[in-house]
C-alpha positions in Angstrom: 16.5 1.0 -14.0 15.8 2.6 -17.3 16.0 0.2 -20.2 16.3 1.1 -23.9 12.9 1.5 -25.5 11.1 2.6 -22.3 8.6 5.3 -23.1 8.5 8.6 -21.3 5.1 7.6 -19.7 6.6 4.4 -18.4 9.6 6.2 -17.0 7.3 8.7 -15.3 5.3 5.8 -13.9 8.5 4.2 -12.4 9.5 7.6 -11.0 6.1 7.9 -9.3 6.5 4.4 -7.9 9.9 5.3 -6.5 9.2 8.7 -4.9 6.8 9.7 -2.1 5.1 13.1 -2.0 7.8 14.7 0.3 10.7 13.5 -1.9 9.0 14.6 -5.1 8.3 18.1 -3.7 11.8 18.4 -2.3 13.5 17.7 -5.7 11.0 20.0 -7.5 11.6 22.8 -5.0 15.3 22.7 -5.5 15.2 22.5 -9.2 12.8 25.4 -9.3 15.3 27.3 -7.1 18.0 26.7 -9.7 19.9 24.0 -7.9 21.7 21.3 -9.8 20.2 17.9 -10.0 23.0 16.6 -7.7 21.9 19.1 -5.0 18.2 18.5 -5.7 18.6 14.8 -5.1 19.7 15.4 -1.5 15.9 15.5 -0.9 15.8 11.7 -1.2 17.6 9.0 0.8 21.1 8.2 -0.5 20.1 4.6 -1.5 17.6 5.9 -4.0 19.5 8.8 -5.6 21.1 6.9 -8.4 17.8 5.4 -9.5 16.0 8.7 -9.4 18.8 10.4 -11.3 18.6 7.8 -14.0 14.8 8.0 -14.2 14.8 11.8 -14.4 17.5 11.8 -17.1 15.5 9.1 -19.0 12.6 11.5 -19.3 14.6 13.4 -21.9 12.7 16.6 -21.2 13.6 20.1 -19.9 14.0 20.9 -16.3 10.6 22.6 -16.4 8.9 19.4 -17.6 10.8 17.4 -15.0 9.3 19.7 -12.4 5.8 19.3 -13.8 6.2 15.5 -13.6 7.5 15.8 -10.0 4.6 18.1 -9.0 2.2 15.6 -10.4 3.8 12.8 -8.3 3.6 15.1 -5.3 -0.1 15.7 -5.7 -0.9 12.1 -6.4 1.1 10.8 -3.5 -0.3 13.4 -1.1 -3.7 11.8 -1.1 -4.5 10.1 2.3 -8.0 8.7 2.6 -10.0 6.4 4.8 -7.8 6.5 7.9 -9.7 4.7 10.6 -9.1 3.8 14.2 -9.2 0.1 15.1 -9.7 -1.2 18.7 -9.7 -4.4 20.6 -11.3 -4.3 24.1 -12.5 -7.0 26.5 -16.1 -8.0 26.1 -16.3 -6.6 22.6 -16.6 -3.1 24.1 -14.9 -1.4 21.1 -17.2 1.1 19.5 -15.4 1.3 16.2 -14.6 -1.5 13.7 -12.8 -4.3 15.6 -9.1 -4.6 15.1 -9.2 -8.4 14.9 -12.0 -8.4 12.2 -10.2 -5.7 10.2 -6.9 -7.6 10.1 -8.4 -10.9 9.0 -10.6 -9.2 6.4 -7.7 -7.3 5.0 -5.8 -10.5 4.5 -8.8 -12.3 3.1 -9.3 -9.6 0.5 -5.7 -9.5 -0.7 -5.3 -10.3 -4.4 -1.7 -9.2 -4.9 0.4 -9.4 -1.8 0.6 -9.5 2.0 3.5 -8.2 4.1 3.2 -8.4 7.8 5.2 -8.3 11.0 4.6 -9.4 14.6 6.4 -10.2 17.8 4.3 -13.2 18.9 2.4 -15.4 16.5 0.1 -18.1 18.1 -2.0 -20.8 16.5 -5.0 -19.3 18.3 -4.8 -16.1 16.2 -7.4 -15.4 13.6 -4.5 -14.7 11.2 -3.1 -18.3 11.6 -5.6 -19.6 9.1 -6.0 -16.3 7.3 -2.4 -16.1 6.3 -2.4 -19.7 5.4 -5.2 -19.2 2.9 -3.4 -16.1 1.5 -0.2 -18.1 1.0 -2.1 -20.7 -0.9 -3.4 -18.0 -3.3 -0.5 -15.7 -3.5 2.5 -18.0 -2.8 5.7 -16.1 -2.1 4.0 -12.8 -2.4 3.1 -13.3 1.3 6.0 -12.1 3.5 6.0 -12.5 7.3 8.6 -11.0 9.7 8.7 -12.6 13.2 10.8 -12.4 16.4 13.1 -15.5 16.6 13.3 -15.5 20.4 9.6 -15.0 21.0 8.9 -18.1 18.9 11.8 -20.4 19.4 12.7 -19.9 23.1 10.6 -21.8 25.7 8.4 -19.5 27.7 6.3 -21.8 29.9 3.5 -19.3 30.2 3.3 -18.5 26.5 1.8 -20.9 23.9 3.9 -20.0 21.0 4.9 -21.8 17.8 8.4 -22.0 16.5 9.7 -20.2 13.5 9.9 -23.6 11.7 6.3 -24.3 12.6 5.2 -21.0 11.2 7.2 -21.3 8.0 6.0 -24.9 7.4 2.4 -23.9 8.0 2.5 -20.8 5.7 4.6 -22.4 2.9 5.1 -21.3 0.2 5.1 -17.8 1.9 8.4 -16.2 2.8 8.9 -16.2 6.6 11.8 -14.2 8.0 13.1 -14.3 11.6 15.4 -11.9 13.4 19.1 -12.7 13.8 22.1 -11.3 15.6 23.2 -7.9 14.5 26.3 -6.0 15.8 26.7 -8.7 18.5 23.1 -8.4 19.8 19.9 -10.3 19.2 17.4 -8.2 17.2 13.9 -7.9 18.7 11.1 -7.6 16.2 8.4 -5.5 17.9 7.0 -4.0 14.7 3.4 -5.0 14.3 1.7 -4.2 10.9 0.0 -5.6 7.9 0.4 -4.2 4.3 -2.1 -5.4 1.7 -1.7 -5.1 -2.1 1.0 -2.4 -1.7 -1.9 -0.1 -0.7 -3.6 -0.7 2.6 -1.6 -0.4 5.9 -2.8 -1.6 9.3 -0.3 -0.6 12.1 -1.3 -2.0 15.5 -0.1 -2.6 19.0 -1.5 -6.1 18.9 0.4 -9.3 18.5 -1.0 -12.2 16.4 -2.6 -13.9 19.4 -6.0 -14.7 20.8 -5.3 -12.5 23.9 -4.4 -9.5 21.8 -7.3 -10.1 19.4 -10.0 -10.7 22.0 -9.1 -9.7 25.6 -6.5 -6.9 25.6 -7.0 -3.2 25.0 -5.2 -2.8 21.7 -5.2 0.1 19.2 -4.4 0.3 15.5 -4.7 2.7 12.6 -5.8 1.5 9.1 -5.0 3.6 6.1 -5.5 3.5 2.4 -2.2 5.0 1.3 -0.1 3.5 -1.5 2.8 5.8 -0.7 2.9 4.7 3.0 2.6 1.1 2.0 5.4 1.4 -0.5 7.7 3.1 2.1 7.0 0.4 4.8 7.7 -2.5 2.4 10.8 -0.8 0.9 12.2 0.0 4.4 11.8 -3.6 5.5 13.4 -5.0 2.3 16.3 -2.7 2.8 17.1 -4.0 6.3 16.3 -7.6 5.6 19.9 -8.7 4.8 21.2 -7.2 8.0 18.5 -8.0 10.6 16.6 -11.1 9.3 17.2 -14.5 7.9 14.8 -16.6 5.9 13.4 -19.7 7.5 14.1 -22.6 5.1 11.4 -25.2 4.8 12.2 -28.8 3.9 9.9 -29.9 1.0 
């Protein structure tokens, strides 16, 4: 939202935070073609249009200058660097940087925030203690999404912890578990870690010793603020519908 007294540079910063490269290019292309702002804003998802409209209007400059700002955002957001493969294989056979080590190191280096998601979270995982330490430093800026059934239902062959166990262990982090949506239980199979709104590790691995030491698992690690922002925004958008916060008695 644009508040009174916000400078043009601050508004441009907020616009850059809000838009990714594709969205900025789409708006600029339409404005350059002579389309109205209403038509141009169809380049962004409906839930963001009012915010982007307000920010562009708040710039208080000509259409030409708005396009210059948008092209700058497009260029800045298009940078994708340091994309790396991450493997886990039995017997430490992975030839590139190990997935397990990468995940734990990312969390250990976090100085602003950690957002992560998994299906199965076991105490044997290297992230059990890693996320605990992060929550001590960052508090509620640590956000964990988990599958309710995988944690809370009894699977005799699976050494899982309950969602209450996880929330208690990671307190004061925010832990969210899946709930019923449209008459069906939601399954949380998304497995990723986002660090400091910048680094993204997407992986096939659960947070478990088997996935981290024995299985063949693959992940991609990227230094991409635009992607990180999009992942976190998407999860926040569906939170009220698909997840519920696990409340910890203190």
